[in-house]
C-alpha positions as CSV (number, residue, x, y, z in Angstrom):
1,M,0.2,0.1,-0.1
2,R,1.6,3.5,-0.6
3,I,0.7,6.6,0.9
4,G,0.4,9.4,-0.7
5,P,1.7,13.1,0.4
6,S,-0.6,14.2,2.0
7,G,-0.9,11.0,4.1
8,W,2.3,11.7,5.4
9,L,1.7,15.0,5.9
10,V,-1.4,13.7,8.6
11,G,0.2,11.0,10.1
12,I,3.3,13.3,11.3
13,V,0.4,15.9,12.7
14,G,-1.2,13.2,14.8
15,L,2.2,12.1,16.0
16,L,3.5,16.0,16.7
17,L,-0.2,16.7,18.3
18,G,0.5,14.0,20.9
19,A,4.1,15.1,21.8
20,A,2.4,18.7,21.8
21,R,-0.2,17.5,24.3
22,A,1.8,15.9,26.3
23,S,4.8,18.3,26.9
24,A,2.1,20.8,27.7
25,Q,0.4,18.7,30.3
26,D,4.0,17.4,31.7
27,E,4.8,21.4,31.9
28,A,1.2,22.3,33.8
29,R,1.8,19.5,36.5
30,E,-1.2,17.8,34.7
31,P,-2.3,14.2,34.0
32,A,-0.9,12.5,31.6
33,A,-4.7,11.6,29.3
34,A,-6.6,14.6,29.9
35,P,-10.1,14.4,28.8
36,E,-11.0,15.2,25.0
37,E,-14.1,17.5,26.3
38,A,-11.1,19.9,27.3
39,Q,-9.6,20.0,23.9
40,Q,-11.3,23.5,21.7
41,E,-11.2,24.7,18.2
42,I,-11.2,28.6,17.5
43,V,-12.0,29.5,13.8
44,G,-11.1,33.2,12.7
45,D,-8.5,35.6,12.0
46,V,-4.9,36.6,13.6
47,E,-5.7,39.5,15.0
48,S,-2.2,40.5,16.8
49,V,1.0,38.5,17.4
50,E,2.9,39.4,20.8
51,G,5.6,37.0,21.6
52,Q,4.3,34.5,22.8
53,E,0.4,35.3,22.1
54,V,-1.9,35.2,19.0
55,L,-5.1,37.4,19.6
56,V,-7.8,35.7,17.4
57,S,-10.5,37.5,15.5
58,V,-14.1,35.6,14.8
59,R,-15.6,38.2,12.2
60,G,-13.5,40.8,12.6
61,E,-14.0,40.9,17.0
62,P,-11.5,39.9,19.0
63,E,-12.3,36.5,20.2
64,L,-9.4,34.6,22.7
65,R,-6.4,35.8,23.1
66,L,-4.1,31.7,23.0
67,Q,-0.7,31.4,25.1
68,L,1.9,29.3,22.8
69,R,4.1,27.4,23.5
70,P,7.6,25.9,21.6
71,Q,5.8,22.6,21.8
72,T,2.6,24.2,19.8
73,V,2.4,22.4,16.1
74,V,2.2,25.3,13.4
75,V,1.4,24.9,9.9
76,V,0.9,27.8,7.2
77,D,-0.7,27.0,4.0
78,G,0.4,23.1,4.7
79,Q,3.9,23.3,5.7
80,M,5.3,22.8,9.0
81,A,6.6,26.1,10.6
82,T,7.2,28.1,13.6
83,V,5.3,30.4,16.0
84,T,7.3,33.4,14.4
85,D,5.7,32.5,10.8
86,I,2.6,33.4,12.3
87,R,1.3,36.9,10.6
88,E,-1.5,39.3,11.6
89,G,-4.1,38.9,8.9
90,Y,-3.8,35.5,8.7
91,G,-6.9,32.7,9.0
92,V,-6.2,30.7,11.7
93,R,-7.9,27.1,13.2
94,A,-5.9,26.7,16.6
95,M,-6.8,23.7,18.8
96,Y,-6.1,24.7,22.7
97,Q,-6.7,23.2,26.6
98,F,-6.8,25.4,29.1
99,V,-3.5,25.2,31.6
100,D,-3.8,27.0,34.6
101,D,-7.0,29.2,33.3
102,E,-5.3,30.1,30.6
103,P,-5.9,29.0,27.4
104,V,-2.8,27.4,25.5
105,A,-2.9,26.2,21.6
106,F,-1.5,22.8,20.9
107,F,-2.1,22.9,17.0
108,V,-2.5,26.3,15.5
109,E,-3.2,26.0,11.6
110,L,-2.8,29.4,9.2
111,T,-3.1,30.1,5.5
112,S,-1.7,33.1,4.2
113,Q,-5.2,35.0,3.5
114,P,-7.8,35.8,5.7
115,R,-10.7,33.4,6.6
116,Q,-13.9,36.0,7.2
């Protein structure tokens, strides 16, 4: 059986997501098996980026300030990237969990075009 390029990307992202979640939980000293319902998603646009935080707007209104960690998996236009590649105006879909009452992103998928 052959696996196409998109199959490899999906597999790699899955592995990275698992590692990022485990690392974020270790840092927060939470149990390794967080309940699935603790995971949340937001879809919108990058309003601003400041250090290790990104403000996501939905329909032009500031909605959520996500904390970014070194373990956060970042994908821009389908390519693996880093937190420093995030730009204002990019469309964003982020998966996050609350750690110590702060929303911490473990996966951020961006497009160089706004989603709105």
